[in-house]
LUMTINU-739854 format. One record per atom (N, C-alpha, C): x, y, z. Coordinates in steps of 0.1 Angstrom, whole numbers, plus 5000, padded with zeros to 4 digits. Each point is the difference from the previous one (the first is absolute). Layout:
! residues N
XYZ/...
END
This chain:
! residues 257
810738519822/498750054996/499049894997/498850015005/499149894998/499549984986/499649884997/499649974986/498850094995/499150025010/498850084997/500450154996/500950055008/500550144998/500750004986/500949904998/500750004987/499149994988/499049925001/499149994988/499250134998/499750075011/499350134999/500950104992/501350005004/501050094993/500149964986/500149874997/500149964986/498850044992/498850005006/498850044993/500050154997/500650075009/500150154997/500950034989/501249925000/500950024989/499449964987/499249905000/499349954988/499150114994/499350075009/499150114996/500850124995/501150035006/500850124996/500849974988/500249884996/500949964989/499550064987/498750034999/499450064988/500550144998/500450075010/500450144999/501550035004/500649905006/501450015004/500849884996/501250014998/500949894997/500249915012/500249874997/500249915012/501350035006/501050054993/501350035006/499950105011/499250114997/499850105009/499249955012/499049924998/499149955011/500849915009/500949914994/500849915009/501150085008/500550114993/501050085007/499450075012/498850064998/499450075011/499549915011/499449894996/499449915010/501049915007/501249974993/501049915006/499649864999/499049974992/499649864998/500949934989/500049875000/500849924991/499249974987/500650024989/499249984987/499649864998/500949905003/499749864998/498949955008/499850065013/498949965008/498750054994/500150124994/498850064994/499549914988/501049964992/499649924989/499449865004/500549945011/499549885005/498550025004/499850115007/498650045005/499150024988/500550064989/499250024988/499649874994/500949914999/499849874994/498949925007/500050025014/499049935008/498650074999/500050134999/498750075001/499450044986/500849974990/499550044986/498649944997/499849875002/498749954996/498850075008/500250025013/499050065008/499850144997/501150074996/499950144996/499250014987/500249914991/499350004987/498549985002/499749915009/498649975002/499350125008/500850065009/499550125007/499750114990/500950034991/499950104990/498849984991/499849874997/498849974991/498750025007/500049975013/498850025008/499850155002/501150075002/499950155002/499550074987/500449954988/499650064988/498549984998/499549895004/498549984998/499350095010/500550025012/499450095009/500050144996/501250044994/500150144995/499050034989/499949904991/499050014989/498650025005/499749925011/498650015005/499850135007/501050055007/499850135007/499950114989/500849994990/500050104989/498650014993/499449894998/498649994994/499050075009/500249995013/499050065009/500450155003/501350035001/500450145002/501050044990/499650034988/500950044989/500850125002/499650095010/500850125002/501249985009/500149885006/501249975009/501349994992/501050085005/501449984995/500749905009/501349994999/500749895007/500050035015/500050135004/500050035014/498749965007/498950044994/498749965006/499749854999/500649944989/499949864998/500749925012/501250065003/500749945011/499350015013/499350115003/499250025012/498849905000/499449984988/498949914999/500449855003/501249974996/500549865003/500349995014/500650105006/500349995015/498849995008/498950064996/498749995007/499549864999/500449934990/499649864999/501049905007/500950065007/501049925007/501249964992/500250064988/501149964992/501150115001/501049985008/501050105002/501149994989/499950084990/500950004988/500650134997/501250004996/500750134997/499350074988/499950135000/499450084990/500749994986/501449975001/500749994988/499749874992/499749905008/499549874993/498750024994/499150075007/498750034994/500150084987/500950105000/500250084989/500549924988/501049915003/500649924990/499049904993/499149945009/499049914995/498950074992/499750125004/499050084993/500550044986/501350034999/500650034987/500049884991/500349885006/500049884993/498649974994/499050025009/498649974996/499450114991/500750124999/499450114992/498950075007/500049995014/499050075008/500450145003/499150104997/500350145003/498750065006/500250095009/498950075006/499350094990/498750005000/499350094991/499850135007/500750104994/500050145006/498650064999/499550055011/498850075000/500150134993/499050034992/500050134993/499750115009/500950105001/499750115009/499150104994/499150055008/499150104995/500750144999/499850074990/500650134998/499450105010/500950085006/499650105010/500550134995/499150094998/500450134995/499950115011/499749965012/499950095011/498650065001/499650035012/498750065002/500050144997/499150044991/499950144996/498850065006/500250135005/498850065006/498950034990/498849995005/498950034991/499950154997/500450085009/499950154998/501250075007/500950054992/501250065006/499950154997/500250085010/500050154998/501550044997/500150124994/501350054998/500650055013/501350015001/500750055012/500050155000/498950065006/499850145000/501050075009/500349945011/500850065010/501550014996/500549904994/501449994996/500950045011/499749945012/500850025012/500050155006/499050074995/499950145005/498949995011/500549995013/499149975011/499550135007/500450114995/499650135006/498550034998/499450065009/498650044999/499850135007/499350094993/499850145006/498750015008/499249905000/498850005008/499649865003/499049995010/499649875004/499149944989/499949865000/499149934991/500350024985/501250034998/500450024986/500949894995/501049965008/501049904996/499949885011/499349894996/499849895009/500849884996/500549925009/500749874997/499349895008/499949894994/499349885006/500949884998/499949915010/500749874999/499549915011/500449874999/499749905010/501249955007/500049975013/501149935007/499349905009/500949925006/499549905009/500650025014/499249975010/500450015014/500049875006/501149955006/500149875006/499350005014/499149915003/499349995012/500249855006/499549985012/500149875005/499149904993/499050054993/499049924993/500350004985/501150044996/500350014985/500150144995/500150014987/500150144994/498750074999/500050135003/498950094997/500550104989/499250024990/500450094989/499450145003/500850104998/499750145002/500050074987/498950064996/499950084988/499950155004/500850094995/499950145004/500150094989/499550125002/500250114990/500650125008/501150054995/500850105007/499950134991/499850115007/500050134993/501550065000/500550024988/501450054999/500250145005/498950085002/500250135005/500550015014/499449925009/500450005014/500349865006/500149904991/500349865004/498949945008/498850065000/498949955008/499449874993/499749905008/499249894995/498650045000/499450014988/498650054999/499049894998/500549884999/499149884999/500849885002/499549905008/500649875001/499049895003/500349884997/499249895002/500849885003/499649915009/500849885003/499149884997/500749894996/499349874997/500949895001/499549885002/500849885000/500349954986/499450064990/500249974986/500550114992/501049974992/500650104991/499349994987/498950074998/499249994988/499550134995/499350004989/499450124994/499150075009/499249925007/499050065009/500650105010/501249955006/500750085010/500350144994/500550004987/500450134994/498850084997/498949954995/498850074996/499450065013/500049935011/499450065012/500950115006/501349994997/500950115005/499850134992/499949994987/499950124992/498550065001/499149915003/498650055001/499950105012/500950005009/499950095011/500550144996/500550024988/500450134995/498850084994/498949934999/498850074994/499750135008/499850114992/499750135006/501250085004/501249944998/501250085004/500950034989/499749954988/500950024988/499350094990/500850044989/499450074989/500649954987/499750064989/500549954987/501550024998/500750075009/501450024999/500849905009/499349935008/500649905009/500749894992/501249975004/500749884994/500249905011/499649874996/500249895009/501149914994/501149995006/501249924994/500149875007/500449894993/500249875006/501049924991/500449895005/500849914991/499149924991/500549904993/499249934990/499649865006/499750005013/499549885005/498749964994/499649875001/498849954992/498750075004/500050055013/498850075004/499950144993/501150064998/500050144995/499950004985/500249894993/499950004986/498649934996/499249985009/498749944998/499150114993/499149954992/499050104994/499150055010/499849935011/499150055011/500750115008/501349995001/500750115006/500050134991/500149984987/499950124991/498650065001/499049915001/498650055001/499850085013/500649955011/499950075013/500650144999/501250004993/500650134999/499250104992/499449954989/499150084992/498850055007/499449915009/498850045007/500350115010/501350005005/500450105010/500450134993/500249994987/500550124992/501450035002/500949905003/501450025002/500849944989/501250044999/500949954989/500949895006/500149894993/500849895004/501450024994/501049955008/501450004996/500749875004/500849954992/500749875003/501550025000/500749935009/501449994999/500449914988/501250014996/500649914990/500049865006/499949904992/499949875005/501449965007/499849955012/501249955007/500950115005/499550125001/500850125005/499450065012/500449955012/499450045013/500350155003/501150054994/500450145003/498950104995/499249964990/499050094995/498950025010/499949915010/499050025011/500750005014/501250065000/500949995011/499450065013/499250104999/499550075012/499249915009/499049944994/499249915008/500749875005/501049964992/500849895004/500850035012/500550135000/500850045012/499050025012/498850044998/499050025011/499849865006/499749904992/499849865005/501149955008/501250034996/501249965007/500150065014/499850135001/500050065013/498849965008/498949984994/498849955008/500349875007/500549904993/500349875005/501050015012/501050094998/501150015010/499550075012/499150104999/499750085011/498649965007/499149954992/498749975005/499749865003/500649914993/499749855001/501149925007/501150065003/501149925006/500450075013/500049935011/499649865002/498549975003/499250104997/498549985003/499549914989/499249895005/499549914990/498550015000/499449994988/498650004999/499549855002/498749995003/499549875003/499149954988/500050084990/499149964988/498750075000/499350004989/498750065000/500150155000/499250075007/499950155000/501350065007/500550104993/501150075006/499650095011/500749995011/499750085012/501250085004/499950135003/501250085004/500950024988/499450064989/500850034989/500750135002/501250015004/500750135003/501250014991/500250114994/501250034992/500850115007/
END
C-alpha cells in the first residue's frame, strides 16, 4: 500500500476516533496500531495548526451566517476549497461554543374562508326539478400548452352542465363569470353547492349568490364526498372527452360530452 493511501486511511481513522474506539477501527481496517501512532506523532503539529486556522475561519463564517449549523458550515468550507469532515467541524464548533441561531417560525393557523355557508345538501343530491339543486367546482385539463382550468355548474336533476367557463388562470374571476351565466334561470329556492376553495369562500362569491337570489351551500372542509357528483362528472369528462384529444390552449373548440 502506498504511503499516500496509508496516510489517507490514517486521517480517516483519526476523524472517526471521536465516535468509535481505535480497537474497532483497527480491526475493521486491518491497519497496524503502531504505524498509526507514528503517523500521529509526525502530523500532530500540522494538525494543530490546521485546526487553529479552521477555528478562526469557522468563527468568521459564523459571524456572517449565524444561522449555519455544522452541516451548512461544512458546505461553506468546501466551497472555499477546504475539504474537511463534518464531524471535525461539529467538534470544533462545540469547542468554540458556536451554535446556529434558529430562525423563529411564524405561526400558521390555516387559511380560513371569509364567508362559509352551511352544508344545506348534506349529501342529498336528489332534485325534483331543474335549477333547484346545483353543484359547482373547478378542474384542470392538460393541454400541449399547459393547464386550462374548467369551471362548471351542474344541475343535479338531469346532470346537465348549465354553465361553464374556461381560463388559463384558476382565480375568483373564473368562478364569478361561470355563475353569472345562471342569471335568469334560478329562483329563491335554488341551491348552489361547492367545496370550500378560496374562490367559493370569498365575500364576492357570497355577494354574487345573493345578487342571483340563490342559496349557497358548502361541503365540509377537506371532504370531497360532499360534492361527489360533480367530481365524478369531471372524472368522466376527462376520460371520455379529452383523452386522447388534446386542446391547443385558449378557446375551447369541439366541447362534446
